[in-house]
N, CA, C, O and the ligand as a Tripos MOL2 file, in Angstrom:
@<TRIPOS>MOLECULE
protein
  293   291    74     0     0
PROTEIN
NO_CHARGES

@<TRIPOS>ATOM
      1 N         -22.1950    2.0730  -30.6550 N.3       1 MET1
      2 CA        -21.7560    2.7090  -29.4040 C.3       1 MET1
      3 C         -21.7540    1.8860  -28.1560 C.2       1 MET1
      4 O         -22.8180    1.3730  -27.8090 O.2       1 MET1
      5 N         -20.5800    1.6890  -27.3840 N.am      2 SER2
      6 CA        -20.5160    0.9890  -26.3650 C.3       2 SER2
      7 C         -20.4010    1.7140  -25.1610 C.2       2 SER2
      8 O         -19.9300    2.8470  -25.2600 O.2       2 SER2
      9 N         -20.7710    1.2550  -23.9020 N.am      3 ILE3
     10 CA        -20.3950    1.9410  -22.7850 C.3       3 ILE3
     11 C         -19.3160    1.2600  -22.0810 C.2       3 ILE3
     12 O         -19.5470    0.1260  -21.6590 O.2       3 ILE3
     13 N         -18.2600    1.7470  -21.9080 N.am      4 ILE4
     14 CA        -17.1140    1.1390  -21.2070 C.3       4 ILE4
     15 C         -16.8930    1.7150  -19.6100 C.2       4 ILE4
     16 O         -16.5430    2.8370  -19.2450 O.2       4 ILE4
     17 N         -17.2000    0.6320  -18.8870 N.am      5 GLU5
     18 CA        -17.2000    0.9750  -17.6350 C.3       5 GLU5
     19 C         -15.6270    1.1490  -17.0660 C.2       5 GLU5
     20 O         -14.8120    0.2360  -16.9310 O.2       5 GLU5
     21 N         -15.4360    2.5120  -16.7820 N.am      6 GLU6
     22 CA        -13.9420    2.6970  -16.3620 C.3       6 GLU6
     23 C         -13.9910    2.3890  -14.7370 C.2       6 GLU6
     24 O         -14.8180    2.8580  -13.9550 O.2       6 GLU6
     25 N         -13.0240    1.5850  -14.4530 N.am      7 GLU7
     26 CA        -12.9360    1.1370  -13.1410 C.3       7 GLU7
     27 C         -11.9610    2.1150  -12.4580 C.2       7 GLU7
     28 O         -10.7410    2.1330  -12.6220 O.2       7 GLU7
     29 N         -12.6850    2.9210  -11.6720 N.am      8 LYS8
     30 CA        -11.7740    3.9690  -10.8990 C.3       8 LYS8
     31 C         -11.5310    3.3250   -9.4950 C.2       8 LYS8
     32 O         -12.4430    2.9500   -8.7580 O.2       8 LYS8
     33 N         -10.1120    3.2330   -9.1930 N.am      9 PRO9
     34 CA         -9.7910    2.7500   -7.9170 C.3       9 PRO9
     35 C          -9.7810    3.9300   -6.9740 C.2       9 PRO9
     36 O          -9.4160    5.0890   -7.1710 O.2       9 PRO9
     37 N         -10.2510    3.3680   -5.9470 N.am     10 LYS10
     38 CA        -10.6150    3.9630   -4.8310 C.3      10 LYS10
     39 C          -9.1880    4.6140   -4.0720 C.2      10 LYS10
     40 O          -8.3410    3.7940   -3.7180 O.2      10 LYS10
     41 N          -8.9600    5.9090   -3.8560 N.am     11 LEU11
     42 CA         -7.8260    6.4670   -3.2910 C.3      11 LEU11
     43 C          -7.9510    6.6250   -2.1100 C.2      11 LEU11
     44 O          -8.8550    7.3750   -1.7410 O.2      11 LEU11
     45 N          -7.2240    6.0760   -1.2650 N.am     12 ILE12
     46 CA         -7.1810    6.1180   -0.0110 C.3      12 ILE12
     47 C          -5.8640    6.8780    0.7050 C.2      12 ILE12
     48 O          -4.7710    6.6030    0.2090 O.2      12 ILE12
     49 N          -5.8870    7.6750    1.6680 N.am     13 ALA13
     50 CA         -4.9070    8.3420    2.2300 C.3      13 ALA13
     51 C          -3.9820    7.0750    3.0200 C.2      13 ALA13
     52 O          -4.4680    6.3930    3.9220 O.2      13 ALA13
     53 N          -2.8280    6.9320    2.6000 N.am     14 THR14
     54 CA         -1.7430    5.9670    3.0250 C.3      14 THR14
     55 C          -0.6100    6.3640    3.4270 C.2      14 THR14
     56 O          -0.0310    7.2500    2.8000 O.2      14 THR14
     57 N          -0.0620    5.8070    4.5340 N.am     15 LYS15
     58 CA          1.1430    6.4300    5.5070 C.3      15 LYS15
     59 C           2.4910    5.7110    4.4910 C.2      15 LYS15
     60 O           2.6570    4.5090    4.2800 O.2      15 LYS15
     61 N           3.3440    6.8620    3.9720 N.am     16 ILE16
     62 CA          4.3560    6.4100    3.1990 C.3      16 ILE16
     63 C           5.7490    6.9030    3.9420 C.2      16 ILE16
     64 O           5.7310    7.7130    4.8680 O.2      16 ILE16
     65 N           6.6410    6.4640    3.5540 N.am     17 TRP17
     66 CA          8.1540    7.1380    3.9250 C.3      17 TRP17
     67 C           8.6580    7.7180    2.4840 C.2      17 TRP17
     68 O           8.6550    7.1030    1.4170 O.2      17 TRP17
     69 N           9.0170    8.8270    2.6790 N.am     18 LYS18
     70 CA          9.3020    9.4590    1.4540 C.3      18 LYS18
     71 C          10.7330   10.0490    1.7050 C.2      18 LYS18
     72 O          11.1010   10.3890    2.8300 O.2      18 LYS18
     73 N          11.5490   10.1510    0.5360 N.am     19 CYS19
     74 CA         12.8560   10.4980    0.4900 C.3      19 CYS19
     75 C          12.8580   11.8260    0.9140 C.2      19 CYS19
     76 O          11.8990   12.5370    0.6110 O.2      19 CYS19
     77 N          13.9050   12.3310    1.6530 N.am     20 LYS20
     78 CA         14.0060   13.8510    1.9530 C.3      20 LYS20
     79 C          14.6330   14.5760    0.7530 C.2      20 LYS20
     80 O          14.5120   15.7930    0.6070 O.2      20 LYS20
     81 N          15.3070   13.7880   -0.1020 N.am     21 ASN21
     82 CA         15.9510   14.4850   -1.1560 C.3      21 ASN21
     83 C          14.9550   14.7990   -2.1080 C.2      21 ASN21
     84 O          14.2160   13.9050   -2.5190 O.2      21 ASN21
     85 N          14.8400   16.0410   -2.5350 N.am     22 ALA22
     86 CA         13.6330   16.5730   -3.4460 C.3      22 ALA22
     87 C          14.0510   16.0330   -4.8410 C.2      22 ALA22
     88 O          13.1990   16.0260   -5.7300 O.2      22 ALA22
     89 N          15.1060   15.6510   -5.0530 N.am     23 GLU23
     90 CA         15.2680   15.3450   -6.5120 C.3      23 GLU23
     91 C          15.1560   13.6890   -6.4530 C.2      23 GLU23
     92 O          15.1950   13.1960   -7.5800 O.2      23 GLU23
     93 N          15.0600   12.9810   -5.6560 N.am     24 CYS24
     94 CA         14.7290   11.5730   -5.4250 C.3      24 CYS24
     95 C          13.3970   11.5590   -5.1750 C.2      24 CYS24
     96 O          12.8490   12.1680   -4.2560 O.2      24 CYS24
     97 N          12.7660   10.7340   -6.1420 N.am     25 LYS25
     98 CA         11.2560   10.5710   -5.8680 C.3      25 LYS25
     99 C          10.9660    9.0390   -5.0780 C.2      25 LYS25
    100 O           9.8980    8.4370   -5.1960 O.2      25 LYS25
    101 N          11.7500    8.7060   -4.5270 N.am     26 ALA26
    102 CA         11.7000    7.3760   -4.0900 C.3      26 ALA26
    103 C          10.6600    7.3630   -2.7070 C.2      26 ALA26
    104 O          10.8390    8.2210   -1.8430 O.2      26 ALA26
    105 N           9.7000    6.4650   -2.5710 N.am     27 TRP27
    106 CA          8.8300    6.4730   -1.5390 C.3      27 TRP27
    107 C           8.3610    5.0180   -1.2400 C.2      27 TRP27
    108 O           8.2600    4.2010   -2.1550 O.2      27 TRP27
    109 N           8.1420    4.7780   -0.2410 N.am     28 VAL28
    110 CA          7.5870    3.3880    0.2030 C.3      28 VAL28
    111 C           6.4310    3.2460    1.1000 C.2      28 VAL28
    112 O           6.3130    4.0020    2.0640 O.2      28 VAL28
    113 N           5.6280    2.3880    0.8650 N.am     29 ARG29
    114 CA          4.4070    2.2660    1.7420 C.3      29 ARG29
    115 C           5.1170    2.0810    3.2620 C.2      29 ARG29
    116 O           6.2710    1.6730    3.3940 O.2      29 ARG29
    117 N           4.4380    2.3640    4.1280 N.am     30 ASP30
    118 CA          4.7830    2.3370    5.3900 C.3      30 ASP30
    119 C           4.5350    0.8060    5.9050 C.2      30 ASP30
    120 O           5.2570    0.2490    6.7320 O.2      30 ASP30
    121 N           3.4750    0.2600    5.3240 N.am     31 GLU31
    122 CA          3.2340   -1.2340    5.7790 C.3      31 GLU31
    123 C           4.5640   -2.1060    5.0010 C.2      31 GLU31
    124 O           4.8200   -3.2260    5.4430 O.2      31 GLU31
    125 N           5.1320   -1.7260    4.1990 N.am     32 PHE32
    126 CA          6.2260   -2.3010    3.3770 C.3      32 PHE32
    127 C           7.4870   -2.0390    4.0200 C.2      32 PHE32
    128 O           8.4620   -2.7160    3.6940 O.2      32 PHE32
    129 N           7.6000   -1.0320    4.9970 N.am     33 ALA33
    130 CA          8.8950   -0.2970    5.5280 C.3      33 ALA33
    131 C           9.3060   -1.1420    6.7270 C.2      33 ALA33
    132 O           8.5110   -1.8150    7.3820 O.2      33 ALA33
    133 N          10.5650   -1.0540    6.9510 N.am     34 ASN34
    134 CA         11.0990   -1.6690    8.2160 C.3      34 ASN34
    135 C          10.5700   -0.6650    9.5120 C.2      34 ASN34
    136 O          10.0600    0.4390    9.3190 O.2      34 ASN34
    137 N          10.7560   -1.1660   10.6370 N.am     35 GLU35
    138 CA         10.4640   -0.5480   11.6480 C.3      35 GLU35
    139 C          11.6830    0.5220   11.9270 C.2      35 GLU35
    140 O          12.7920    0.1330   11.5630 O.2      35 GLU35
    141 N          11.6270    1.4780   12.3690 N.am     36 GLY36
    142 CA         12.5300    2.3760   12.7160 C.3      36 GLY36
    143 C          12.9690    3.1370   11.8300 C.2      36 GLY36
    144 O          12.1520    3.5660   11.0150 O.2      36 GLY36
    145 N          14.3290    3.5210   11.7180 N.am     37 GLU37
    146 CA         14.8040    4.5190   10.6470 C.3      37 GLU37
    147 C          14.5420    4.0430    9.3350 C.2      37 GLU37
    148 O          14.5590    2.8210    9.1850 O.2      37 GLU37
    149 N          14.2830    4.8300    8.2700 N.am     38 GLN38
    150 CA         14.2060    4.2820    6.8580 C.3      38 GLN38
    151 C          15.2350    5.0780    6.2930 C.2      38 GLN38
    152 O          15.4980    6.2430    6.5920 O.2      38 GLN38
    153 N          15.8500    4.2860    5.3710 N.am     39 ALA39
    154 CA         16.8640    4.6140    4.5010 C.3      39 ALA39
    155 C          16.3480    4.5250    2.8400 C.2      39 ALA39
    156 O          15.9470    3.4750    2.3380 O.2      39 ALA39
    157 N          16.4280    5.6540    2.2020 N.am     40 CYS40
    158 CA         16.1840    5.4670    0.7910 C.3      40 CYS40
    159 C          16.8310    4.4640    0.1020 C.2      40 CYS40
    160 O          18.0480    4.2800    0.1030 O.2      40 CYS40
    161 N          15.6350    3.5330   -0.7450 N.am     41 PRO41
    162 CA         16.3700    2.5180   -1.4340 C.3      41 PRO41
    163 C          17.3110    2.7530   -2.4790 C.2      41 PRO41
    164 O          18.1990    1.9930   -2.8630 O.2      41 PRO41
    165 N          16.9440    4.1760   -3.0010 N.am     42 ILE42
    166 CA         17.6230    4.6060   -4.1220 C.3      42 ILE42
    167 C          19.0280    5.2090   -3.8040 C.2      42 ILE42
    168 O          20.1340    4.8330   -4.1910 O.2      42 ILE42
    169 N          18.6790    6.2520   -2.9910 N.am     43 CYS43
    170 CA         20.1130    7.2230   -2.6280 C.3      43 CYS43
    171 C          20.3680    7.0620   -1.2350 C.2      43 CYS43
    172 O          20.9610    7.9280   -0.5910 O.2      43 CYS43
    173 N          19.9450    5.9830   -0.7290 N.am     44 LYS44
    174 CA         20.4200    5.6410    0.8310 C.3      44 LYS44
    175 C          20.1470    6.8700    1.7140 C.2      44 LYS44
    176 O          20.6510    6.8810    2.8370 O.2      44 LYS44
    177 N          19.4840    7.7820    1.3570 N.am     45 GLY45
    178 CA         19.5870    8.9390    2.1310 C.3      45 GLY45
    179 C          18.2880    8.6790    3.2520 C.2      45 GLY45
    180 O          17.5930    7.6630    3.2640 O.2      45 GLY45
    181 N          18.1300    9.9380    4.2520 N.am     46 PRO46
    182 CA         17.0180    9.5830    5.1710 C.3      46 PRO46
    183 C          15.7490    9.8600    4.4980 C.2      46 PRO46
    184 O          15.6780   10.5120    3.4570 O.2      46 PRO46
    185 N          14.5530    9.2520    5.2300 N.am     47 MET47
    186 CA         13.2590    9.2850    4.7680 C.3      47 MET47
    187 C          12.4510    9.9110    6.1580 C.2      47 MET47
    188 O          12.7390    9.8580    7.3540 O.2      47 MET47
    189 N          11.3950   10.4800    5.4720 N.am     48 HIS48
    190 CA         10.3910   11.1290    6.5460 C.3      48 HIS48
    191 C           9.0080   10.4900    6.2780 C.2      48 HIS48
    192 O           8.7010   10.1120    5.1480 O.2      48 HIS48
    193 N           8.2450   10.3870    7.2590 N.am     49 ARG49
    194 CA          6.9910    9.8980    7.1690 C.3      49 ARG49
    195 C           6.1370   11.1620    6.3750 C.2      49 ARG49
    196 O           6.2960   12.3620    6.5990 O.2      49 ARG49
    197 N           5.1680   10.5390    5.3630 N.am     50 SER50
    198 CA          4.1980   11.3830    4.7510 C.3      50 SER50
    199 C           2.9960   10.7750    4.3600 C.2      50 SER50
    200 O           2.9110    9.6160    4.7670 O.2      50 SER50
    201 N           2.1010   11.1470    3.7460 N.am     51 MET51
    202 CA          0.9480   10.6120    3.4660 C.3      51 MET51
    203 C           0.7000   10.7720    1.9390 C.2      51 MET51
    204 O           1.1880   11.7680    1.4050 O.2      51 MET51
    205 N           0.0270    9.9380    1.2190 N.am     52 ARG52
    206 CA         -0.1200    9.7830   -0.2480 C.3      52 ARG52
    207 C          -1.3220    9.0920   -0.3820 C.2      52 ARG52
    208 O          -1.6420    8.2230    0.4290 O.2      52 ARG52
    209 N          -2.1250    9.4510   -1.4850 N.am     53 HIS53
    210 CA         -3.3920    8.9440   -1.6770 C.3      53 HIS53
    211 C          -2.8870    8.0350   -2.8460 C.2      53 HIS53
    212 O          -2.2750    8.3980   -3.8510 O.2      53 HIS53
    213 N          -3.3390    6.5860   -2.4410 N.am     54 LEU54
    214 CA         -2.9590    5.5650   -3.0620 C.3      54 LEU54
    215 C          -4.2130    4.5530   -3.3360 C.2      54 LEU54
    216 O          -5.1010    4.4240   -2.4940 O.2      54 LEU54
    217 N          -4.2170    3.9150   -4.4540 N.am     55 PRO55
    218 CA         -5.4790    3.1760   -4.5990 C.3      55 PRO55
    219 C          -5.1550    2.0200   -3.6900 C.2      55 PRO55
    220 O          -4.0350    1.5580   -3.4740 O.2      55 PRO55
    221 N          -6.5030    1.5540   -3.1030 N.am     56 ALA56
    222 CA         -6.6450    0.6860   -2.1800 C.3      56 ALA56
    223 C          -6.0890   -0.4260   -2.6170 C.2      56 ALA56
    224 O          -6.2550   -0.6670   -3.8130 O.2      56 ALA56
    225 N          -5.2820   -1.4070   -1.7910 N.am     57 VAL57
    226 CA         -4.6580   -2.6860   -2.1190 C.3      57 VAL57
    227 C          -5.4080   -3.6410   -1.6480 C.2      57 VAL57
    228 O          -6.1820   -3.3630   -0.7320 O.2      57 VAL57
    229 N          -5.3560   -4.7880   -2.0910 N.am     58 GLN58
    230 CA         -6.4060   -5.9140   -1.5150 C.3      58 GLN58
    231 C          -5.1370   -6.4710   -0.5940 C.2      58 GLN58
    232 O          -3.9140   -6.4940   -0.7270 O.2      58 GLN58
    233 N          -6.0770   -6.9020    0.3970 N.am     59 ASN59
    234 CA         -5.0790   -7.7660    1.5930 C.3      59 ASN59
    235 C          -3.9960   -8.6980    0.9190 C.2      59 ASN59
    236 O          -4.0570   -9.4750   -0.0340 O.2      59 ASN59
    237 N          -3.0440   -8.3460    1.7260 N.am     60 LYS60
    238 CA         -1.9510   -9.3270    1.4940 C.3      60 LYS60
    239 C          -2.2940  -10.6450    1.7550 C.2      60 LYS60
    240 O          -2.1350  -11.5630    0.9500 O.2      60 LYS60
    241 N          -2.8600  -10.7740    3.1010 N.am     61 ILE61
    242 CA         -3.1980  -11.9990    3.7800 C.3      61 ILE61
    243 C          -4.4680  -12.5090    3.3610 C.2      61 ILE61
    244 O          -5.4340  -11.7560    3.4870 O.2      61 ILE61
    245 N          -4.6430  -13.6790    2.8740 N.am     62 LYS62
    246 CA         -5.8520  -14.0260    2.5280 C.3      62 LYS62
    247 C          -6.3400  -14.5770    3.7610 C.2      62 LYS62
    248 O          -5.6400  -15.3350    4.4330 O.2      62 LYS62
    249 N          -7.5710  -14.2190    4.1140 N.am     63 LYS63
    250 CA         -8.3690  -14.6570    5.3410 C.3      63 LYS63
    251 C          -9.1350  -15.8730    4.8050 C.2      63 LYS63
    252 O          -9.9760  -15.8060    3.9090 O.2      63 LYS63
    253 N          -8.8200  -16.8130    5.3430 N.am     64 ALA64
    254 CA         -9.7890  -18.1300    4.9410 C.3      64 ALA64
    255 C         -10.9830  -17.8590    5.4170 C.2      64 ALA64
    256 O         -11.0540  -17.3760    6.5470 O.2      64 ALA64
    257 N         -12.1880  -18.1140    4.6510 N.am     65 PRO65
    258 CA        -13.5370  -17.8930    5.1150 C.3      65 PRO65
    259 C         -13.6930  -19.1850    6.0390 C.2      65 PRO65
    260 O         -13.2920  -20.3260    5.8080 O.2      65 PRO65
    261 N         -14.3280  -18.7360    7.0620 N.am     66 LYS66
    262 CA        -14.7410  -19.7550    8.0020 C.3      66 LYS66
    263 C         -16.2070  -20.5360    7.3750 C.2      66 LYS66
    264 O         -17.3060  -20.0940    7.0400 O.2      66 LYS66
    265 N         -15.6740  -21.7480    7.4070 N.am     67 LYS67
    266 CA        -16.6250  -22.6710    6.7730 C.3      67 LYS67
    267 C         -17.6700  -23.2180    7.9480 C.2      67 LYS67
    268 O         -17.3430  -23.7320    9.0180 O.2      67 LYS67
    269 N         -18.9080  -22.9870    7.4970 N.am     68 PRO68
    270 CA        -19.4900  -23.4870    8.6010 C.3      68 PRO68
    271 C         -19.6960  -24.9240    8.8400 C.2      68 PRO68
    272 O         -20.0940  -25.5770    7.8760 O.2      68 PRO68
    273 N         -19.4970  -25.5250    9.9430 N.am     69 LYS69
    274 CA        -19.5180  -26.9790   10.2510 C.3      69 LYS69
    275 C         -20.8500  -27.5640    9.7240 C.2      69 LYS69
    276 O         -21.9490  -27.3540   10.2370 O.2      69 LYS69
    277 N         -20.6240  -28.2830    8.6950 N.am     70 SER70
    278 CA        -21.9410  -28.7750    8.3290 C.3      70 SER70
    279 C         -22.0800  -30.4530    9.0530 C.2      70 SER70
    280 O         -21.1910  -31.2780    9.2650 O.2      70 SER70
    281 N         -23.4430  -30.5170    9.2850 N.am     71 GLU71
    282 CA        -23.6400  -31.9600    9.8230 C.3      71 GLU71
    283 C         -23.7210  -32.9480    9.1780 C.2      71 GLU71
    284 O         -24.0430  -33.0320    7.9930 O.2      71 GLU71
    285 N         -23.3600  -34.0130   10.0990 N.am     72 TRP72
    286 CA        -23.1560  -35.4840    8.8700 C.3      72 TRP72
    287 C         -24.4350  -35.6770    8.0750 C.2      72 TRP72
    288 O         -25.6200  -35.7040    8.4100 O.2      72 TRP72
    289 N         -23.7750  -35.8070    6.8470 N.am     73 GLU73
    290 CA        -25.1450  -36.0080    6.0200 C.3      73 GLU73
    291 C         -25.2600  -37.5590    5.8340 C.2      73 GLU73
    292 O         -26.2190  -38.0390    5.2300 O.2      73 GLU73
    293 ZN         16.3630    8.8670   -2.2700 Zn       74 ZN74
@<TRIPOS>BOND
     1     1     2 1
     2     2     3 1
     3     3     4 2
     4     3     5 am
     5     5     6 1
     6     6     7 1
     7     7     8 2
     8     7     9 am
     9     9    10 1
    10    10    11 1
    11    11    12 2
    12    11    13 am
    13    13    14 1
    14    14    15 1
    15    15    16 2
    16    15    17 am
    17    17    18 1
    18    18    19 1
    19    19    20 2
    20    19    21 am
    21    21    22 1
    22    22    23 1
    23    23    24 2
    24    23    25 am
    25    25    26 1
    26    26    27 1
    27    27    28 2
    28    27    29 am
    29    29    30 1
    30    30    31 1
    31    31    32 2
    32    31    33 am
    33    33    34 1
    34    34    35 1
    35    35    36 2
    36    35    37 am
    37    37    38 1
    38    38    39 1
    39    39    40 2
    40    39    41 am
    41    41    42 1
    42    42    43 1
    43    43    44 2
    44    43    45 am
    45    45    46 1
    46    46    47 1
    47    47    48 2
    48    47    49 am
    49    49    50 1
    50    50    51 1
    51    51    52 2
    52    51    53 am
    53    53    54 1
    54    54    55 1
    55    55    56 2
    56    55    57 am
    57    57    58 1
    58    58    59 1
    59    59    60 2
    60    59    61 am
    61    61    62 1
    62    62    63 1
    63    63    64 2
    64    63    65 am
    65    65    66 1
    66    66    67 1
    67    67    68 2
    68    67    69 am
    69    69    70 1
    70    70    71 1
    71    71    72 2
    72    71    73 am
    73    73    74 1
    74    74    75 1
    75    75    76 2
    76    75    77 am
    77    77    78 1
    78    78    79 1
    79    79    80 2
    80    79    81 am
    81    81    82 1
    82    82    83 1
    83    83    84 2
    84    83    85 am
    85    85    86 1
    86    86    87 1
    87    87    88 2
    88    87    89 am
    89    89    90 1
    90    90    91 1
    91    91    92 2
    92    91    93 am
    93    93    94 1
    94    94    95 1
    95    95    96 2
    96    95    97 am
    97    97    98 1
    98    98    99 1
    99    99   100 2
   100    99   101 am
   101   101   102 1
   102   102   103 1
   103   103   104 2
   104   103   105 am
   105   105   106 1
   106   106   107 1
   107   107   108 2
   108   107   109 am
   109   109   110 1
   110   110   111 1
   111   111   112 2
   112   111   113 am
   113   113   114 1
   114   114   115 1
   115   115   116 2
   116   115   117 am
   117   117   118 1
   118   118   119 1
   119   119   120 2
   120   119   121 am
   121   121   122 1
   122   122   123 1
   123   123   124 2
   124   123   125 am
   125   125   126 1
   126   126   127 1
   127   127   128 2
   128   127   129 am
   129   129   130 1
   130   130   131 1
   131   131   132 2
   132   131   133 am
   133   133   134 1
   134   134   135 1
   135   135   136 2
   136   135   137 am
   137   137   138 1
   138   138   139 1
   139   139   140 2
   140   139   141 am
   141   141   142 1
   142   142   143 1
   143   143   144 2
   144   143   145 am
   145   145   146 1
   146   146   147 1
   147   147   148 2
   148   147   149 am
   149   149   150 1
   150   150   151 1
   151   151   152 2
   152   151   153 am
   153   153   154 1
   154   154   155 1
   155   155   156 2
   156   155   157 am
   157   157   158 1
   158   158   159 1
   159   159   160 2
   160   159   161 am
   161   161   162 1
   162   162   163 1
   163   163   164 2
   164   163   165 am
   165   165   166 1
   166   166   167 1
   167   167   168 2
   168   167   169 am
   169   169   170 1
   170   170   171 1
   171   171   172 2
   172   171   173 am
   173   173   174 1
   174   174   175 1
   175   175   176 2
   176   175   177 am
   177   177   178 1
   178   178   179 1
   179   179   180 2
   180   179   181 am
   181   181   182 1
   182   182   183 1
   183   183   184 2
   184   183   185 am
   185   185   186 1
   186   186   187 1
   187   187   188 2
   188   187   189 am
   189   189   190 1
   190   190   191 1
   191   191   192 2
   192   191   193 am
   193   193   194 1
   194   194   195 1
   195   195   196 2
   196   195   197 am
   197   197   198 1
   198   198   199 1
   199   199   200 2
   200   199   201 am
   201   201   202 1
   202   202   203 1
   203   203   204 2
   204   203   205 am
   205   205   206 1
   206   206   207 1
   207   207   208 2
   208   207   209 am
   209   209   210 1
   210   210   211 1
   211   211   212 2
   212   211   213 am
   213   213   214 1
   214   214   215 1
   215   215   216 2
   216   215   217 am
   217   217   218 1
   218   218   219 1
   219   219   220 2
   220   219   221 am
   221   221   222 1
   222   222   223 1
   223   223   224 2
   224   223   225 am
   225   225   226 1
   226   226   227 1
   227   227   228 2
   228   227   229 am
   229   229   230 1
   230   230   231 1
   231   231   232 2
   232   231   233 am
   233   233   234 1
   234   234   235 1
   235   235   236 2
   236   235   237 am
   237   237   238 1
   238   238   239 1
   239   239   240 2
   240   239   241 am
   241   241   242 1
   242   242   243 1
   243   243   244 2
   244   243   245 am
   245   245   246 1
   246   246   247 1
   247   247   248 2
   248   247   249 am
   249   249   250 1
   250   250   251 1
   251   251   252 2
   252   251   253 am
   253   253   254 1
   254   254   255 1
   255   255   256 2
   256   255   257 am
   257   257   258 1
   258   258   259 1
   259   259   260 2
   260   259   261 am
   261   261   262 1
   262   262   263 1
   263   263   264 2
   264   263   265 am
   265   265   266 1
   266   266   267 1
   267   267   268 2
   268   267   269 am
   269   269   270 1
   270   270   271 1
   271   271   272 2
   272   271   273 am
   273   273   274 1
   274   274   275 1
   275   275   276 2
   276   275   277 am
   277   277   278 1
   278   278   279 1
   279   279   280 2
   280   279   281 am
   281   281   282 1
   282   282   283 1
   283   283   284 2
   284   283   285 am
   285   285   286 1
   286   286   287 1
   287   287   288 2
   288   287   289 am
   289   289   290 1
   290   290   291 1
   291   291   292 2
@<TRIPOS>SUBSTRUCTURE
     1 MET1         2 RESIDUE 1 A MET
     2 SER2         6 RESIDUE 1 A SER
     3 ILE3        10 RESIDUE 1 A ILE
     4 ILE4        14 RESIDUE 1 A ILE
     5 GLU5        18 RESIDUE 1 A GLU
     6 GLU6        22 RESIDUE 1 A GLU
     7 GLU7        26 RESIDUE 1 A GLU
     8 LYS8        30 RESIDUE 1 A LYS
     9 PRO9        34 RESIDUE 1 A PRO
    10 LYS10       38 RESIDUE 1 A LYS
    11 LEU11       42 RESIDUE 1 A LEU
    12 ILE12       46 RESIDUE 1 A ILE
    13 ALA13       50 RESIDUE 1 A ALA
    14 THR14       54 RESIDUE 1 A THR
    15 LYS15       58 RESIDUE 1 A LYS
    16 ILE16       62 RESIDUE 1 A ILE
    17 TRP17       66 RESIDUE 1 A TRP
    18 LYS18       70 RESIDUE 1 A LYS
    19 CYS19       74 RESIDUE 1 A CYS
    20 LYS20       78 RESIDUE 1 A LYS
    21 ASN21       82 RESIDUE 1 A ASN
    22 ALA22       86 RESIDUE 1 A ALA
    23 GLU23       90 RESIDUE 1 A GLU
    24 CYS24       94 RESIDUE 1 A CYS
    25 LYS25       98 RESIDUE 1 A LYS
    26 ALA26      102 RESIDUE 1 A ALA
    27 TRP27      106 RESIDUE 1 A TRP
    28 VAL28      110 RESIDUE 1 A VAL
    29 ARG29      114 RESIDUE 1 A ARG
    30 ASP30      118 RESIDUE 1 A ASP
    31 GLU31      122 RESIDUE 1 A GLU
    32 PHE32      126 RESIDUE 1 A PHE
    33 ALA33      130 RESIDUE 1 A ALA
    34 ASN34      134 RESIDUE 1 A ASN
    35 GLU35      138 RESIDUE 1 A GLU
    36 GLY36      142 RESIDUE 1 A GLY
    37 GLU37      146 RESIDUE 1 A GLU
    38 GLN38      150 RESIDUE 1 A GLN
    39 ALA39      154 RESIDUE 1 A ALA
    40 CYS40      158 RESIDUE 1 A CYS
    41 PRO41      162 RESIDUE 1 A PRO
    42 ILE42      166 RESIDUE 1 A ILE
    43 CYS43      170 RESIDUE 1 A CYS
    44 LYS44      174 RESIDUE 1 A LYS
    45 GLY45      178 RESIDUE 1 A GLY
    46 PRO46      182 RESIDUE 1 A PRO
    47 MET47      186 RESIDUE 1 A MET
    48 HIS48      190 RESIDUE 1 A HIS
    49 ARG49      194 RESIDUE 1 A ARG
    50 SER50      198 RESIDUE 1 A SER
    51 MET51      202 RESIDUE 1 A MET
    52 ARG52      206 RESIDUE 1 A ARG
    53 HIS53      210 RESIDUE 1 A HIS
    54 LEU54      214 RESIDUE 1 A LEU
    55 PRO55      218 RESIDUE 1 A PRO
    56 ALA56      222 RESIDUE 1 A ALA
    57 VAL57      226 RESIDUE 1 A VAL
    58 GLN58      230 RESIDUE 1 A GLN
    59 ASN59      234 RESIDUE 1 A ASN
    60 LYS60      238 RESIDUE 1 A LYS
    61 ILE61      242 RESIDUE 1 A ILE
    62 LYS62      246 RESIDUE 1 A LYS
    63 LYS63      250 RESIDUE 1 A LYS
    64 ALA64      254 RESIDUE 1 A ALA
    65 PRO65      258 RESIDUE 1 A PRO
    66 LYS66      262 RESIDUE 1 A LYS
    67 LYS67      266 RESIDUE 1 A LYS
    68 PRO68      270 RESIDUE 1 A PRO
    69 LYS69      274 RESIDUE 1 A LYS
    70 SER70      278 RESIDUE 1 A SER
    71 GLU71      282 RESIDUE 1 A GLU
    72 TRP72      286 RESIDUE 1 A TRP
    73 GLU73      290 RESIDUE 1 A GLU
    74 ZN74       293 GROUP 0 **** ****
């Protein structure tokens, strides 16, 4: 018997844009959306703000860790 550790991603409430068309399942993360009015990438219809619980994404921008200035050796 082995124990498999299941990694459960944390779900966080994320702002999204959702297509107003009920038959269209398109949505886009707010952070990836353009500013202003959103048009559905699939049906080109209007979109509205919504929330969705999504697994946390790792930061797109890698922050370079500050290296402590080492003294001359
Ligand atoms: Zn749509």
